[in-house]
C-alpha positions as a printed Julia matrix, in Angstrom:
396×3 Matrix{Float64}:
  33.73  -38.5   18.78
  33.72  -35.7   21.32
  30.55  -33.71  22.06
  30.88  -30.37  23.85
  28.16  -31.17  26.35
  29.08  -28.2   28.55
  28.46  -25.99  25.55
  25.08  -27.64  24.96
  24.03  -27.01  28.56
  25.22  -23.4   28.48
  23.46  -22.74  25.18
  20.24  -24.23  26.57
  20.39  -21.79  29.46
  20.98  -18.9   27.07
  17.98  -19.84  24.93
  15.7   -20.3   27.95
  16.4   -16.71  29.01
  14.86  -15.5   25.74
  11.05  -15.35  25.89
  10.01  -16.84  22.55
   6.25  -17.04  23.14
   4.21  -16.12  20.06
   2.53  -13.2   21.82
   1.67  -10.32  19.44
   0.35   -8.26  22.36
   3.75   -8.38  24.03
   5.61   -8.07  20.73
   7.36  -11.43  21.08
   7.69  -14.45  18.83
  10.59  -16.63  17.71
  12.71  -13.98  15.99
  15.17  -13.3   18.8
  15.85  -16.93  19.64
  16.0   -17.84  15.95
  18.58  -15.1   15.41
  20.68  -16.49  18.26
  20.45  -20.03  16.88
  21.51  -18.79  13.44
  24.37  -16.79  14.97
  25.56  -19.85  16.88
  25.47  -21.91  13.69
  27.7   -19.3   12.06
  30.04  -19.49  15.04
  30.33  -23.21  14.23
  31.3   -22.27  10.68
  27.96  -23.2    9.17
  25.95  -21.16   6.67
  22.32  -21.29   7.85
  19.36  -20.27   5.74
  16.82  -17.95   7.38
  13.43  -18.7    5.88
  10.59  -16.4    7.0
   7.37  -18.3    7.59
   5.58  -15.19   8.88
   6.81  -11.76  10.0
   9.18  -12.24  12.91
   8.86  -16.03  12.68
  11.75  -17.56  10.68
  12.81  -21.16  10.25
  16.56  -21.58  10.65
  18.08  -24.41   8.63
  21.68  -25.51   8.13
  22.64  -28.13   5.53
  25.92  -29.82   6.43
  27.51  -31.73   3.56
  29.51  -34.7    4.78
  32.14  -34.68   2.08
  32.42  -38.47   2.31
  30.54  -39.41  -0.82
  26.94  -40.41  -1.43
  24.78  -41.27   1.54
  21.5   -40.56   3.25
  20.23  -37.21   4.5
  19.42  -37.13   8.21
  17.49  -34.27   9.76
  17.79  -33.19  13.4
  14.74  -31.06  14.19
  13.47  -28.84  16.96
  11.26  -25.81  17.46
  12.09  -22.38  18.8
   8.71  -21.3   20.19
   7.49  -21.96  23.72
   4.07  -21.71  25.34
   3.22  -18.86  27.66
   4.42  -19.01  31.24
   0.84  -18.31  32.36
   0.31  -16.91  35.84
   3.77  -16.16  37.22
   2.48  -16.63  40.75
   2.24  -20.34  39.95
   6.01  -20.47  39.56
   8.41  -20.83  42.46
  11.19  -19.23  40.4
  11.6   -16.83  37.47
  10.05  -18.56  34.41
  13.0   -17.39  32.32
  15.73  -17.95  34.89
  17.82  -20.32  32.8
  19.73  -21.25  35.96
  20.88  -24.61  37.3
  19.76  -25.73  40.76
  20.32  -29.24  42.13
  21.32  -30.56  38.73
  18.25  -29.19  36.95
  18.15  -26.37  34.41
  15.04  -24.31  35.11
  12.66  -22.19  33.04
   9.99  -22.15  30.37
  11.18  -24.1   27.36
  13.99  -25.84  29.24
  12.43  -29.21  28.44
  10.05  -28.22  25.64
  12.34  -27.87  23.88
  15.34  -25.59  23.98
  17.49  -28.3   25.55
  16.69  -30.49  22.54
  17.6   -27.69  20.15
  20.93  -27.08  21.9
  21.71  -30.8   22.12
  21.08  -31.4   18.42
  23.27  -28.43  17.42
  26.21  -29.65  19.47
  25.68  -33.22  18.3
  25.81  -32.13  14.68
  28.95  -30.12  15.37
  30.59  -33.21  16.85
  29.74  -35.25  13.75
  31.16  -32.57  11.47
  34.28  -32.12  13.59
  34.93  -35.89  13.53
  35.74  -35.72   9.82
  34.09  -36.53   6.49
  30.96  -38.64   6.47
  28.68  -39.96   3.73
  25.54  -38.0    2.92
  24.59  -34.9    4.86
  22.95  -33.54   7.96
  20.08  -31.05   8.01
  19.77  -29.15  11.28
  16.45  -27.33  11.5
  15.0   -25.06  14.17
  11.4   -24.4   13.12
   8.69  -22.03  14.33
   5.11  -22.45  15.58
   5.18  -26.03  16.79
   3.01  -24.95  19.72
   0.47  -23.47  17.32
  -0.58  -24.8   13.92
   2.94  -26.03  13.1
   3.33  -23.46  10.35
   7.11  -23.85  10.37
   6.96  -27.59   9.75
   4.28  -27.17   7.1
   6.39  -24.52   5.37
   9.5   -26.71   5.45
   7.59  -29.81   4.28
   6.69  -27.97   1.08
  10.33  -27.24   0.19
  12.56  -29.13  -2.23
  14.98  -29.84   0.62
  12.3   -31.73   2.56
  11.86  -34.07  -0.38
  15.47  -35.2   -0.05
  15.4   -36.0    3.69
  15.53  -39.73   4.43
  14.75  -39.54   8.13
  14.24  -37.02  10.93
  14.92  -37.19  14.65
  12.61  -34.75  16.44
  14.36  -33.75  19.64
  11.28  -33.3   21.85
  11.24  -34.29  25.54
  10.51  -38.0   25.92
  12.73  -38.83  28.92
  14.85  -41.4   27.14
  12.06  -43.18  25.29
  12.37  -43.77  21.56
   8.96  -42.78  20.24
   8.32  -44.12  16.76
   4.56  -43.64  17.09
   2.62  -40.44  17.77
  -1.06  -39.82  18.18
  -2.92  -38.13  15.36
  -4.84  -34.93  16.02
  -7.91  -33.27  14.54
  -9.12  -29.89  15.73
 -12.77  -29.5   14.8
 -15.02  -26.43  15.16
 -18.77  -27.0   14.69
 -21.14  -24.05  14.41
 -24.88  -24.55  14.88
 -27.05  -21.7   13.54
 -30.71  -21.35  14.54
 -32.8   -18.25  15.2
 -32.57  -15.81  18.1
 -35.65  -14.92  20.18
 -36.8   -13.65  23.56
 -36.33  -16.14  26.39
 -40.02  -15.81  27.22
 -40.97  -16.83  23.68
 -38.94  -19.98  22.88
 -41.58  -21.03  20.38
 -40.26  -18.27  18.1
 -36.63  -19.44  18.37
 -34.6   -22.21  16.92
 -32.34  -22.69  19.93
 -28.94  -24.18  19.05
 -28.0   -24.93  22.66
 -30.0   -28.16  23.07
 -28.6   -29.23  19.71
 -25.05  -28.69  20.99
 -25.85  -30.75  24.06
 -27.24  -33.56  21.91
 -24.27  -33.42  19.56
 -21.71  -33.6   22.36
 -23.54  -36.63  23.74
 -23.63  -38.26  20.31
 -19.9   -37.64  19.78
 -19.23  -39.34  23.12
 -20.99  -42.36  21.66
 -18.72  -42.26  18.61
 -15.71  -42.11  20.94
 -16.91  -45.2   22.8
 -17.39  -47.07  19.53
 -13.9   -46.15  18.29
 -12.32  -47.13  21.6
 -14.04  -50.49  21.41
 -12.97  -50.95  17.79
  -9.3   -49.96  18.14
  -8.71  -50.81  21.79
  -5.88  -49.42  23.87
  -2.71  -48.84  21.86
   0.44  -50.21  23.48
   2.15  -46.82  23.58
  -0.59  -44.28  22.84
  -3.57  -45.42  24.87
  -7.14  -44.8   23.7
  -8.7   -42.62  21.04
 -10.32  -39.48  22.49
 -12.88  -37.07  21.04
 -12.81  -34.33  23.66
 -15.07  -31.24  23.64
 -12.88  -28.3   24.67
 -14.88  -25.18  23.74
 -18.58  -24.35  24.04
 -19.7   -20.82  23.35
 -23.12  -19.22  22.93
 -25.25  -16.44  24.35
 -24.39  -13.62  26.74
 -24.4   -14.0   30.51
 -25.5   -10.36  30.78
 -28.61  -11.08  28.69
 -29.93  -14.37  29.99
 -33.35  -13.52  28.6
 -32.08  -13.86  25.02
 -32.04  -17.21  23.24
 -28.88  -17.17  21.09
 -29.06  -17.66  17.37
 -25.73  -19.42  17.14
 -23.57  -21.75  19.2
 -20.05  -23.11  18.74
 -18.53  -26.33  20.01
 -14.93  -27.4   19.39
 -13.28  -30.78  19.75
  -9.7   -31.85  20.28
  -9.61  -35.32  18.71
  -6.67  -37.65  19.32
  -6.36  -40.8   17.22
  -4.1   -43.81  16.92
  -2.57  -45.42  13.81
  -5.2   -47.01  11.59
  -7.88  -44.37  12.06
  -9.03  -42.88   8.74
  -9.16  -39.17   9.49
 -11.16  -38.21   6.43
 -13.77  -40.87   7.17
 -13.99  -39.76  10.81
 -14.4   -36.11   9.84
 -17.17  -37.04   7.4
 -18.86  -39.14  10.07
 -18.84  -36.25  12.55
 -20.03  -33.82   9.87
 -22.96  -36.06   8.96
 -23.79  -36.46  12.64
 -23.81  -32.69  13.12
 -26.18  -32.21  10.19
 -28.59  -34.87  11.42
 -28.49  -33.61  15.02
 -29.39  -30.09  13.95
 -31.96  -30.96  11.3
 -34.73  -32.03  13.69
 -34.58  -28.66  15.44
 -34.33  -26.61  12.25
 -30.73  -25.72  13.09
 -28.0   -25.71  10.45
 -24.59  -27.19  11.15
 -21.27  -26.09   9.67
 -18.12  -28.08  10.38
 -14.69  -26.5   10.05
 -11.49  -28.54  10.25
  -9.02  -26.25  12.0
  -6.16  -28.73  11.74
  -5.67  -32.31  10.67
  -2.58  -34.28  11.7
  -2.58  -38.03  11.0
  -0.93  -40.4   13.46
   2.7   -41.4   12.93
   3.74  -45.06  12.91
   7.35  -45.4   11.79
   8.53  -49.04  11.79
  11.12  -49.65  14.5
  13.09  -51.54  11.85
  13.79  -48.26  10.05
  17.59  -47.77   9.85
  17.33  -44.38  11.56
  15.52  -45.85  14.56
  17.92  -48.79  14.7
  20.84  -46.34  14.73
  19.15  -44.32  17.49
  18.51  -47.42  19.6
  22.11  -48.59  19.21
  23.42  -45.15  20.12
  21.18  -45.02  23.2
  22.54  -48.37  24.39
  26.13  -47.34  23.66
  25.87  -44.05  25.57
  23.66  -45.11  28.49
  24.6   -48.75  28.86
  20.89  -49.52  28.98
  18.64  -51.17  26.37
  16.43  -48.88  24.33
  12.94  -48.28  25.67
  10.22  -47.64  23.11
   7.23  -45.41  23.76
   4.77  -43.09  22.04
   4.02  -39.39  21.84
   0.64  -38.61  23.43
   0.37  -35.4   21.45
   1.6   -34.29  18.05
   5.01  -32.89  17.12
   6.53  -31.31  14.04
   7.35  -34.89  13.09
   3.64  -35.47  12.55
   3.68  -32.86   9.8
   7.02  -33.93   8.34
   5.69  -37.47   7.94
   2.19  -36.57   6.72
   3.15  -33.72   4.36
   6.62  -34.73   3.15
   6.69  -38.49   3.67
   9.72  -38.29   5.98
  10.11  -41.16   8.47
  10.28  -39.54  11.9
  11.09  -40.55  15.45
  10.9   -38.5   18.67
  13.63  -38.67  21.32
  14.9   -35.95  23.59
  15.78  -34.54  27.01
  13.11  -33.62  29.53
  10.24  -35.25  31.33
   7.57  -36.8   29.15
   4.73  -35.05  31.02
   6.32  -31.75  32.11
   5.6   -29.73  28.96
   3.47  -26.6   29.43
   3.45  -26.81  33.23
   4.66  -24.22  35.73
   8.14  -24.8   37.21
   9.35  -26.44  34.01
  12.86  -27.86  34.24
  15.16  -30.43  32.69
  17.84  -32.66  34.19
  21.25  -31.46  33.04
  22.31  -35.1   32.78
  19.59  -35.68  30.18
  20.87  -32.83  28.01
  24.33  -34.38  28.15
  23.06  -37.86  27.35
  20.86  -36.78  24.45
  23.58  -34.67  22.83
  25.85  -37.72  22.89
  23.13  -40.07  21.65
  22.22  -37.75  18.75
  25.86  -37.58  17.67
  26.4   -41.35  17.8
  23.05  -42.05  16.13
  23.81  -39.64  13.28
  27.26  -41.16  12.82
  25.86  -44.7   12.72
  23.02  -43.81  10.38
  25.13  -41.83   7.93
  27.78  -44.55   7.86
  25.2   -47.21   7.09
  24.82  -48.57  10.62
  28.49  -49.01  11.51
  29.74  -47.62  14.83
């Protein structure tokens, strides 16, 4: 089975040169890169479906029937959005260069994850070009992974999602097969008291000391959970991290604010009951505010349970065998420290997912993002061999 790895590298560079940041102020989102992905699928002879999730933000999905009789449905998945480049002075090269220097393809999205998108497209083409196969392939380039994962949520609600037997998410993991991913909860807690003059605090119900007490109490919950669940082999510890605190006006320091907001980025491991944890933090907020006459309101911005796909799953076994075949090295298992679209596909559609792709595990969202060209080549070949093995029931 021949994979056009040069084509995968060239297509990665082309996609990197397209700024696909969801940035309404600049008038950009995923539309342009999604259009190019769909056009390339058509160039392969495929008939992709363009499914608008929001204006200018379409999922692009191709269903490739194998023509070899009944079999499983394997999904190769990636996302088309990238995070902002931030301050361009932090970069030593053009963030959208899409060039190759010293064996590395450079630019925002090169690792996270346009190289993965290109590699999965060319892998799927190789499988199709090799002749009939049982079952079918679904190749999906989804939107908004860097936001609230609206593309994955939209896809998970479709009839097609219900027929997928397994999904390889082509995110950068530097050769590790990641069958586990941390769960994530984004929590916003508003404390409402009563505003008053700073010289008359007896007339206020100041939410700021309540916020301070609540943050301290949540740190205690974190310590208890870390003691209970310990350090996960691949994912590390549970974290309940305050990331936003907002109240008052620095230009009016003499005013006690009537309201304060604190937000948490919560990262869990398999086994943590998200609903029970949310209820626990909600009850804690109510109790913390009650003594000061301050009301608490808890809003769950997003809720993504942890993923724990058994490594015995046929898809993961096929991926591990393909990795060994292509690289000559035994498979290395790891975990995803954050969440991916696979988190949503598993939680919302019950699809077993695994994460494996080109790019450094820790380079995402940093300045001077780049990916080793050799990793693009390797992953494209591994995806093709893994798909072939899985669809043929494990045979090489």
